C-alpha positions as CSV (number, residue, x, y, z in Angstrom):
1,X,0.0,0.0,0.0
2,X,1.2,3.5,-0.7
3,X,2.6,5.5,2.2
4,X,0.4,8.2,3.7
5,X,1.4,11.6,2.6
6,X,2.0,14.0,5.5
7,X,2.6,17.7,5.7
8,X,6.3,18.6,6.3
9,X,5.3,21.1,9.0
10,X,1.9,20.6,10.7
11,X,2.6,22.5,13.9
12,X,1.3,25.8,12.8
13,X,-1.9,27.8,11.8
14,X,-1.9,29.3,8.4
15,X,-3.6,32.7,7.8
16,X,-4.8,34.6,4.8
17,X,-4.3,38.2,3.8
18,X,-7.4,40.1,4.9
19,X,-7.3,43.4,2.9
20,X,-10.6,44.4,4.6
21,X,-8.5,45.2,7.7
22,X,-5.5,47.6,7.7
23,X,-2.3,46.3,9.1
24,X,-1.1,49.9,9.7
25,X,-2.0,53.5,8.6
26,X,0.3,53.5,5.6
27,X,0.7,50.2,3.8
28,X,-2.5,50.2,1.8
29,X,-1.8,53.7,0.7
30,X,1.5,52.6,-0.7
31,X,-0.1,49.6,-2.3
32,X,-2.6,51.8,-4.2
33,X,0.3,54.2,-5.2
34,X,2.5,51.3,-6.5
35,X,-0.3,49.9,-8.6
36,X,-1.4,53.2,-10.0
37,X,2.2,53.8,-11.2
38,X,2.7,50.5,-12.9
39,X,4.4,50.7,-16.3
40,X,6.4,48.6,-18.7
41,X,9.8,49.3,-20.3
42,X,8.3,48.6,-23.8
43,X,5.8,51.5,-23.3
44,X,8.5,54.0,-24.4
45,X,10.3,54.0,-27.7
46,X,13.9,55.0,-27.6
47,X,14.5,55.3,-31.3
48,X,14.0,59.1,-31.4
49,X,17.0,59.5,-29.1
50,X,19.4,58.1,-31.7
51,X,19.7,61.4,-33.6
52,X,21.3,62.9,-30.5
53,X,23.2,59.8,-29.3
54,X,24.9,59.3,-32.6
55,X,26.6,62.7,-32.5
56,X,27.7,62.7,-28.9
57,X,31.4,62.7,-28.0
58,X,32.6,59.1,-27.2
59,X,33.6,60.2,-23.7
60,X,30.1,61.3,-23.0
61,X,28.7,58.1,-24.4
62,X,31.0,56.1,-22.2
63,X,30.1,58.0,-19.0
64,X,26.4,57.7,-19.8
65,X,26.7,54.0,-20.4
66,X,28.8,53.3,-17.3
67,X,26.3,55.2,-15.2
68,X,23.4,53.1,-16.4
69,X,25.5,50.0,-15.9
70,X,25.9,50.9,-12.2
71,X,22.2,51.4,-11.9
72,X,21.6,48.0,-13.5
73,X,23.7,46.2,-10.9
74,X,22.0,47.9,-8.0
75,X,18.5,47.3,-9.4
76,X,19.3,43.6,-10.1
77,X,20.2,42.9,-6.5
78,X,17.5,45.1,-5.0
79,X,15.0,43.0,-6.9
80,X,16.7,39.6,-6.5
81,X,17.4,39.8,-2.7
82,X,17.0,43.2,-1.2
83,X,13.2,43.7,-1.1
84,X,12.4,39.9,-0.9
85,X,14.7,39.5,2.2
86,X,13.0,42.4,4.0
87,X,9.6,41.0,3.1
88,X,10.6,37.5,4.4
89,X,11.8,39.1,7.7
90,X,8.4,40.5,8.4
91,X,6.2,38.7,10.9
92,X,4.0,36.2,9.2
93,X,0.9,38.2,10.1
94,X,2.0,41.1,7.9
95,X,0.7,39.8,4.6
96,X,-0.1,43.2,3.2
97,X,3.4,44.5,3.9
98,X,4.9,41.5,2.3
99,X,2.8,42.0,-0.8
100,X,3.9,45.6,-1.2
101,X,7.6,44.8,-0.7
102,X,7.4,41.9,-3.2
103,X,5.6,44.1,-5.8
104,X,8.4,46.6,-5.5
105,X,11.0,43.9,-5.8
106,X,9.5,42.8,-9.1
107,X,9.6,46.4,-10.4
108,X,13.3,46.7,-9.5
109,X,14.5,43.9,-11.7
110,X,11.8,43.1,-14.2
111,X,11.0,46.8,-15.0
112,X,13.9,49.1,-13.9
113,X,16.9,46.9,-14.8
114,X,15.2,45.8,-18.0
115,X,14.7,49.4,-18.9
116,X,18.4,50.1,-18.8
117,X,18.9,47.0,-21.0
118,X,16.5,48.5,-23.5
119,X,18.5,51.7,-23.5
120,X,21.7,49.7,-24.0
121,X,20.1,47.6,-26.9
122,X,19.0,50.8,-28.6
123,X,22.2,52.9,-28.2
124,X,25.0,50.3,-28.2
125,X,26.3,47.3,-30.2
126,X,26.2,43.8,-28.5
127,X,30.0,43.7,-27.9
128,X,29.8,47.1,-26.3
129,X,27.1,45.9,-23.9
130,X,29.1,42.8,-23.0
131,X,32.1,44.9,-22.3
132,X,30.1,47.1,-19.9
133,X,29.0,44.2,-17.8
134,X,32.6,42.9,-17.6
135,X,33.6,46.4,-16.5
136,X,31.0,46.3,-13.7
137,X,32.1,42.8,-12.6
138,X,35.7,44.0,-12.2
139,X,35.3,47.6,-10.9
140,X,36.4,47.5,-7.3
141,X,34.3,50.4,-6.1
142,X,31.1,49.1,-7.6
143,X,31.8,45.7,-6.2
144,X,32.6,47.2,-2.7
145,X,29.3,49.1,-2.8
146,X,27.4,46.0,-3.7
147,X,29.1,44.1,-0.9
148,X,28.2,46.9,1.6
149,X,24.5,46.7,0.6
150,X,24.0,43.0,-0.2
151,X,26.0,41.8,2.8
152,X,23.4,43.2,5.2
153,X,20.6,41.6,3.1
154,X,22.4,38.2,3.3
155,X,23.0,38.4,7.0
156,X,19.3,39.1,7.6
157,X,18.3,36.3,5.2
158,X,20.5,33.8,7.1
159,X,19.1,34.8,10.5
160,X,15.5,34.7,9.2
161,X,16.0,31.0,8.1
162,X,17.7,30.1,11.3
163,X,14.9,31.7,13.3
164,X,12.0,30.3,11.2
165,X,13.3,26.8,10.9
166,X,14.9,26.7,14.4
167,X,18.3,25.8,12.8
168,X,20.1,27.9,15.5
169,X,19.3,30.1,18.4
170,X,18.6,33.7,17.2
171,X,18.6,36.4,19.8
172,X,15.5,38.6,19.2
173,X,17.3,41.9,19.8
174,X,20.1,40.9,17.4
175,X,17.5,39.9,14.8
176,X,15.7,43.2,15.0
177,X,19.1,45.0,14.7
178,X,19.9,42.9,11.6
179,X,16.5,43.7,10.2
180,X,16.9,47.4,10.8
181,X,20.3,47.5,9.2
182,X,19.0,45.7,6.1
183,X,16.3,48.3,5.9
184,X,18.8,51.1,6.2
185,X,20.9,49.5,3.4
186,X,17.7,49.4,1.3
187,X,16.9,53.0,1.9
188,X,20.4,54.2,1.1
189,X,20.3,52.1,-2.1
190,X,16.9,53.5,-3.1
191,X,17.2,57.1,-2.1
192,X,21.0,57.8,-2.3
193,X,22.6,55.5,-4.7
194,X,19.8,55.2,-7.2
195,X,19.0,58.9,-7.2
196,X,22.7,59.8,-7.6
197,X,22.9,57.5,-10.6
198,X,20.1,59.5,-12.3
199,X,22.3,62.6,-12.5
200,X,23.5,62.2,-16.1
201,X,20.2,61.2,-17.7
202,X,18.6,64.1,-15.8
203,X,21.4,66.4,-16.9
204,X,20.6,65.7,-20.6
205,X,16.8,65.6,-20.0
206,X,17.0,69.1,-18.6
207,X,18.6,70.3,-21.8
208,X,16.1,68.7,-24.0
209,X,18.4,65.8,-25.1
210,X,17.9,62.0,-25.0
211,X,14.4,62.7,-23.9
212,X,13.0,59.2,-24.3
213,X,15.6,57.8,-21.9
214,X,14.9,60.8,-19.7
215,X,11.2,59.7,-19.6
216,X,12.2,56.3,-18.5
217,X,14.3,57.8,-15.7
218,X,11.4,59.9,-14.6
219,X,9.2,56.9,-14.4
220,X,11.8,55.0,-12.4
221,X,12.3,58.1,-10.2
222,X,8.6,58.1,-9.4
223,X,8.9,54.4,-8.3
224,X,12.1,54.8,-6.2
225,X,10.7,57.8,-4.3
226,X,7.9,55.6,-2.8
227,X,10.2,52.6,-2.4
228,X,12.6,54.5,-0.2
229,X,9.8,56.2,1.7
230,X,8.0,52.9,2.4
231,X,11.0,51.0,3.7
232,X,12.0,54.1,5.6
233,X,8.6,54.0,7.4
234,X,9.2,50.4,8.4
235,X,12.8,51.3,9.6
236,X,11.5,54.2,11.7
237,X,8.9,52.0,13.3
238,X,11.5,49.4,14.2
239,X,14.1,52.0,15.4
240,X,11.5,53.4,17.8
241,X,11.2,50.0,19.4
242,X,14.8,50.0,20.6
243,X,16.0,51.4,23.9
244,X,17.6,54.9,24.0
245,X,21.0,53.4,24.6
246,X,20.6,51.0,21.6
247,X,19.4,53.8,19.4
248,X,22.6,55.8,20.1
249,X,24.6,52.7,19.2
250,X,22.7,52.1,16.0
251,X,23.0,55.8,14.9
252,X,26.8,55.6,15.4
253,X,26.8,52.6,13.1
254,X,24.6,54.5,10.6
255,X,27.1,57.4,10.4
256,X,30.0,54.9,9.8
257,X,28.0,53.1,7.2
258,X,27.1,56.2,5.3
259,X,30.7,57.3,5.3
260,X,31.9,53.9,4.0
261,X,29.3,54.0,1.2
262,X,30.2,57.7,0.4
263,X,33.9,57.0,0.1
264,X,33.3,54.2,-2.4
265,X,30.8,56.2,-4.3
266,X,33.2,59.2,-4.6
267,X,35.9,57.0,-6.2
268,X,33.3,55.4,-8.6
269,X,32.1,58.9,-9.6
270,X,35.6,60.1,-10.4
271,X,36.1,57.0,-12.6
272,X,32.9,57.7,-14.5
273,X,32.7,61.5,-14.6
274,X,36.3,62.8,-14.5
275,X,36.6,62.3,-18.3
276,X,33.6,64.6,-18.8
277,X,34.5,67.1,-16.0
278,X,31.4,66.6,-13.9
279,X,32.7,64.6,-10.9
280,X,32.5,67.7,-8.6
281,X,28.8,68.3,-9.5
282,X,27.8,64.7,-9.1
283,X,29.4,64.4,-5.7
284,X,27.3,67.4,-4.5
285,X,24.2,65.5,-5.8
286,X,25.3,62.4,-3.9
287,X,25.5,64.3,-0.7
288,X,22.1,65.9,-1.4
289,X,20.6,62.4,-1.9
290,X,22.3,61.0,1.2
291,X,20.5,63.7,3.2
292,X,17.2,62.7,1.6
293,X,17.9,59.1,2.7
294,X,18.6,60.2,6.2
295,X,15.3,62.0,6.3
296,X,13.5,58.9,5.0
297,X,15.0,57.1,8.0
298,X,13.7,59.7,10.3
299,X,17.0,61.6,11.0
300,X,18.4,65.0,10.3
301,X,20.5,65.6,7.2
302,X,24.1,64.4,7.5
303,X,25.9,66.7,5.1
304,X,25.8,70.5,4.9
305,X,23.4,72.1,2.5
306,X,24.8,72.8,-1.0
307,X,23.4,74.1,-4.2
308,X,22.6,71.3,-6.7
309,X,22.7,71.9,-10.4
310,X,19.3,73.4,-11.1
311,X,19.0,71.5,-14.4
312,X,19.2,68.2,-12.6
313,X,17.0,69.4,-9.7
314,X,14.3,70.3,-12.2
315,X,14.5,66.8,-13.6
316,X,13.8,65.4,-10.1
317,X,10.3,66.9,-10.4
318,X,8.1,63.8,-10.9
319,X,4.8,65.7,-11.3
320,X,2.7,64.7,-14.3
321,X,4.0,65.8,-17.6
322,X,1.8,66.3,-20.7
323,X,3.4,64.6,-23.7
324,X,2.7,64.2,-27.4
325,X,1.2,60.8,-27.8
326,X,3.2,60.2,-31.0
327,X,6.6,60.8,-29.4
328,X,6.6,60.0,-25.7
329,X,4.5,58.4,-23.0
330,X,4.8,60.9,-20.1
331,X,4.8,59.8,-16.5
332,X,1.2,60.9,-16.1
333,X,-0.1,58.2,-18.4
334,X,-2.8,55.9,-17.0
335,X,-3.7,52.3,-17.9
336,X,-7.0,51.9,-19.8
337,X,-9.9,51.2,-17.5
338,X,-12.4,48.6,-18.7
339,X,-15.8,47.3,-17.5
340,X,-18.0,44.4,-18.5
341,X,-20.7,44.9,-21.1
342,X,-24.3,44.9,-19.9
343,X,-27.5,44.1,-21.8
344,X,-28.4,47.8,-21.6
345,X,-25.4,48.7,-23.7
346,X,-27.1,47.1,-26.7
347,X,-30.3,49.2,-26.3
348,X,-30.2,52.0,-28.8
349,X,-32.6,54.8,-29.5
350,X,-34.9,54.1,-32.5
351,X,-34.1,56.4,-35.4
352,X,-36.8,58.9,-36.2
353,X,-38.7,58.2,-39.5
């Protein structure tokens, strides 16, 4: 006789996501916003950009391409591990929070990273694209930045599995600390590193050049703004649960972590932007975005205030733009709404004789 099939783990009660009840006062708002902003990379044609791209100086093309390559690496791991790990670390009762985080994870890789690939495929030859990815795999500053981010994701992931499957004793305070640090890494990636990487596309966009790629960046900007804010809200909530002494310890770590990221980012910027004489400007933009990340985490700005290039700042405005339907799809576009046909739809007024 066949053996009886048994559940691997029967010592638990499973629950369902009840969207009729709010888990907190912000998650369902972020859910609605995420869905209302959904878009696809294929919605925007990049062909009109080629008239400008083909006449650019090779140094400019190189800097633009390397910059998007950095964004590709960051988006890939944010989608592959960053958001999913934070989602897995949530208590099992937080089904709504998990769904929002997992939706954002899908956007990072399947939409944002794919968008950069679409730009590469339009602007570059296959061998040029392959060379870019090899450059990213070998660049020490980019690799160090990835390690500084992904390392905290992997540490939390390991502790989550140890805790959930009782593979090892996990101290609850240490677990919450690992969870908070992973959230901090996520916010710095979303609000500081991503935004800083948008400098060059916004620089061109503000001058009316490479506008199709600029539209893609605007759509991504709109997504990243709520990604960083949402995870920031989760991090603030968690930080407030620590004792005052622990909060001081964590903030000291935060300052050291920001400095470590910034030092690597400075060198990476010099590599990319020195040939086009923009490194100084981009570093200002990095410090500006680092301050935004600190505020998303509930803290005061870390760096002194500086004037950011107004052309780039203007590009950060993600308010709805009105576009010509034949050339661009602006970031105010909406998906078509549909409803089922009813019998009454087929009742027409009789023509007058």
